[in-house]
Phi, psi and omega in degrees: 000136181265125177242125167280121168256111172259112179228103180287061180220151172281120179253104175272123186286330181284307190228079175286141179281184179305314185291312180306319183293319178300308177306313178291335173284325172300316176307310185301318178290316181298322183309329182300335194226345180226160165275104198253141173243113181262133173230125173215199178257141169248205174282092176069028185206161164266125184248129172254129174244123181218105189059250181263349183281141175223118183240147175228153175234128173297149174271106183268333183271167191279325168269115191284330180296321177288325176293326175299313178302312187296322180288327180289322190283323177299317186289321182294325180301329181270314198265341186035072180308142172272339173199164183223137175243116187244133167279113194307120180260013199065151191271144158203186189299321182294313182297323176288331174295315182296305186293330169300314178296316173298321179290322178296332184279353176095011180278145170272129189242132175243131164243138181259129175253101192300330173219125181217134352296148182239356181298328187303331181248028188250021181238034183280333171212175177300322184291312177296332169297314186293323179292326176294315181297311174299326176294320183288333177282324192260346180293345178296342183271355187293327183300326181306325198238335185254140185265329183211153174242124174276122178228160170253013179262186181258011186281130189276335183216137174222136187045046179064019175252139174298146180252154167259118179258130177214187170237162175289136179242166173226161172275103182310321185295340179270357179246122172293136165290149172311151170228112188278087188280332181236144178281122188286140175260357181228169180259111188253110180263147177221143170227140177230099191204162163275114199276117170243171178314321188289351177285332169068030184288341170300338170291328179282323174301304174296333170289326174286333175290317184290322181299321174279343174287326178270014173082032181290155187252324176308143177266113184249129183235142184222118180252111178261114184252133173115163182257194181127161184304333189275349182303320176303322178286326180285323178301316177295315178297316170315314191281348181260001183251112192276345189253016185274334168057038179077020187270347166269118180251132167252110193259003184062191180286129178233151170212174179056222189291325179296326176286313180295328172301311180305308183307310187298336186260016183251162179238334180216143185260144183244120177265190185301142180233006187208059181281343173301342175288341178252002189056039170258144180252351184204146171223162172224085190265159173284331187291334178290320179300320173303307184305311178304311175297326170292336177093033185255134165293159192226146165247140192203163173257353171232158178307136179267096190305325187286355176227033184277351172293153185305317177299335186262344188296343177296342178278355183238127173254117177267140177244159174296137183273094186206189182262356182294144170306154177279140181278107184298322184301325172300319177295316177295322174303313177301315175307307175289341181282331188265323193245350182289132179076013183245150161283136180298321180286328174291324180299317183298315190294324174309305190294310180299306177308319179290320180281338183293331181286340183254317194236013165296146182302322178298334171278309185300322184278341177317306177297337184284308175301318178297325172287319173308314182277352182269194185310130183276006175289000000 
């Protein structure tokens, strides 16, 4: 069976970002059952990957998304795809035309909506507002052509289409567990993200400042890894906090051995702490799965779905999803509850094994593959 994987995202083969890694891991999983053709963006080109083969078409027109749709339609006429998995790009006339064409050709179509609901963060600019309006007009047509929507929310139906509910997964085999080579004399927090306001790391900065302002004695360190628009705000906030004493590090984007070193010297990972700023109640992020595969306990303001079984909730410290500072005393208690009397590497092994049974890619994609392989009616 031939499967089209349509991902309107840029994929750098040498340095894929988190989304690109997810797409490539999806392709690897689908390839166990299907003959997969991945179509996405490259540098000024449309890229088709089929196994080890990589073909490109230069983008001549201004809108590369429409160029991508045109190339998909050309491929579909030749290859006659049996099914399609589409990373949802928002609806407009050209997208509806494409899924209609694929449907008429007999393809069974699934689209994945990475974040739902998503209208709450679609008003950042005039352009994104216009995209949102077009989407709201055209998406009512999706139910004519698409059989299922993959969602990480609790919705049974989206846009009149039944959902396949799963969670974001990663390929655990591709992530190295942390190795605690030295006994830490401090409690070391780490976040690895493209930093936006919804991450809410300002709450941690304020919490650490408050802890030392009140005479706190434990040595708390917080390493913020990654770039992003919120870094400027974090840097300003740090400069306004006289008690931090260099305990907050802004490390910028890191990869390879530098990132491994930062992970190996960390005890607790920090997930999003201000999703209320996007009007979201739930998330299923790739980053929490990486933290789990690394073997790190997590602090978060939303449920961490990869550790949500009753036996695994002990590895997650939940804070209210609000704008209040984080209570560092709670983090200290959480740290000691997790690590006191334990070998840190054994803790990491426990977390990794527990999460792998829930959020390894072969588990999270199983219901999608089962549907595509099932009755085509």
